[in-house]
C-alpha positions in Angstrom: -12.3 22.1 -14.6 -10.9 18.9 -16.0 -8.4 17.1 -13.8 -5.3 15.7 -15.5 -5.3 11.9 -16.3 -1.9 11.3 -14.8 0.3 12.4 -11.9 4.0 12.2 -11.9 5.3 10.6 -8.7 8.9 10.2 -7.4 9.3 6.7 -6.0 10.9 6.4 -2.6 12.6 3.2 -3.8 14.5 4.7 -6.7 14.5 7.6 -9.0 11.8 6.3 -11.4 8.9 8.5 -12.3 5.5 7.0 -12.3 2.6 8.2 -14.4 -0.5 7.3 -12.4 -3.9 7.0 -14.1 -7.2 8.6 -12.9 -8.3 5.2 -11.5 -6.8 1.8 -10.6 -8.4 -1.6 -10.6 -7.3 -4.1 -7.9 -8.3 -7.7 -7.8 -8.3 -9.5 -4.5 -5.9 -12.4 -3.8 -6.4 -15.5 -1.7 -4.0 -14.2 1.0 -5.5 -10.8 1.7 -6.9 -9.9 5.1 -9.6 -7.6 3.8 -12.1 -10.0 2.2 -13.5 -8.6 -1.0 -15.6 -10.6 -3.4 -14.7 -8.8 -6.6 -12.4 -6.3 -8.2 -12.3 -2.8 -6.7 -11.9 0.4 -8.6 -10.0 3.1 -6.9 -10.4 6.8 -7.9 -7.6 9.3 -7.5 -8.4 11.6 -4.6 -9.4 15.2 -5.3 -7.7 16.7 -2.2 -4.6 14.4 -2.4 -4.1 13.0 -5.9 -1.6 10.4 -4.5 -4.3 8.9 -2.3 -6.6 6.6 -4.3 -9.9 5.7 -2.7 -12.8 3.3 -3.0 -16.0 2.7 -0.9 -17.2 -0.8 -0.1 -19.7 -2.5 2.2 -18.7 -5.7 4.0 -21.2 -7.4 6.4 -23.3 -4.2 6.3 -20.4 -2.1 7.5 -19.6 0.9 5.2 -15.8 1.2 4.7 -13.3 3.1 2.7 -10.2 1.5 1.1 -7.3 3.8 0.3 -4.1 3.2 -1.6 -1.2 5.5 -0.6 0.8 6.0 -3.7 3.1 8.5 -2.0 5.0 5.4 -1.0 4.5 3.4 -4.2 7.5 1.2 -4.9 8.1 -0.8 -8.2 10.6 -3.6 -7.9 11.9 -5.1 -11.2 12.7 -8.8 -10.5 15.6 -9.2 -12.9 16.6 -12.6 -11.4 13.2 -14.1 -12.1 12.4 -15.9 -15.4 9.3 -13.9 -16.0 10.9 -10.6 -15.0 7.6 -9.4 -13.6 7.5 -6.3 -11.6 6.3 -6.3 -8.0 4.6 -3.2 -6.7 4.6 -2.4 -3.0 1.7 -0.1 -2.0 0.6 0.9 1.5 -3.2 0.6 1.9 -5.5 1.9 4.5 -8.9 0.5 5.6 -11.3 2.9 7.4 -14.6 1.7 8.8 -17.4 3.5 10.5 -15.2 3.6 13.7 -12.2 5.9 14.2 -9.5 3.4 13.2 -7.3 3.6 10.1 -5.8 0.2 9.6 -2.6 0.2 7.6 -1.3 -2.7 5.4 1.6 -3.1 3.1 0.3 -4.7 -0.1 2.4 -6.7 -2.5 0.9 -6.4 -6.0 1.6 -7.6 -9.5 0.3 -5.8 -12.5 -1.5 -8.0 -14.9 -3.6 -7.1 -18.0 -4.3 -3.5 -16.9 -5.1 -4.3 -13.2 -3.2 -4.9 -10.0 -3.5 -8.3 -8.3 -2.8 -8.5 -4.6 -0.4 -11.4 -3.8 0.2 -10.5 -0.2 -1.0 -8.1 2.5 0.9 -7.4 5.7 -0.8 -5.7 8.6 1.2 -2.7 9.9 -1.0 -1.1 12.6 -3.8 1.4 13.5 -3.3 5.1 12.7 0.4 4.9 11.9 2.5 7.5 10.0 4.8 6.1 7.4 8.3 7.7 7.5 10.1 5.8 4.7 9.9 2.9 2.3 13.3 1.8 0.9 14.3 -1.0 -1.4 17.9 -2.0 -1.8 19.7 -5.3 -2.5 16.5 -7.4 -2.3 15.6 -5.9 1.1 12.6 -3.7 1.8 12.9 -1.4 4.8 9.7 0.2 6.1 9.9 2.8 8.9 6.8 4.2 10.5 5.6 5.8 13.8 3.1 4.1 15.9 1.4 5.0 19.2 3.4 4.1 22.3 1.5 2.1 25.0 1.3 5.2 27.1 -0.2 7.3 24.3 -3.8 8.1 23.4 -4.8 7.2 19.9 -5.9 10.8 19.5 -2.2 12.0 19.8 0.3 11.9 17.0 2.2 8.6 17.1 5.8 8.9 18.4 7.3 5.4 18.6 9.5 4.8 15.6 9.3 1.2 14.2 11.5 -0.2 11.4 10.6 -3.5 9.8 12.8 -5.3 7.3 11.7 -7.8 4.7 13.4 -9.9 2.0 11.6 -10.3 -1.3 11.1 -13.9 -2.3 9.3 -14.1 -5.6 6.1 -12.1 -5.0 6.1 -12.4 -1.2 7.8 -10.5 1.5 9.4 -12.4 4.3 10.1 -10.5 7.5 13.7 -10.6 8.7 14.5 -11.5 12.3 15.7 -8.6 14.3 
């Protein structure tokens, strides 16, 4: 059975519809925590078409990179001269251990690929609750494990982080 080439996705940032391709190419940036030497091609997941995945090996450790497009957010920068869009995409790094390390990636789309301009670490085995963009502010809410919780349990501590968008970088707001 042939799978469709695109998936329509409601953005959690506005009412825009996104047509997602069967695969995405991401080029690493200088500021990323996950050190990759070359471009990475992500394939749309078979079980969850909004979860793009790619395998890679770093220092002989097999890992899986995931892009969670359930929370994809396109931000048009109308006040910038270039008017380039910035894309916020949560990513997940899974290694041979039991962790699932979540990041919020800031990407720019250039010539048919995404280029990472910033990567912010969020936590291990979190559950994203919302990603909202309004008036140049990004608000990300997620549940993380409380200090008294086992990592095998569902996280129950709600965390909200706020950022201001400055060019293609997110700056965390003081609480």
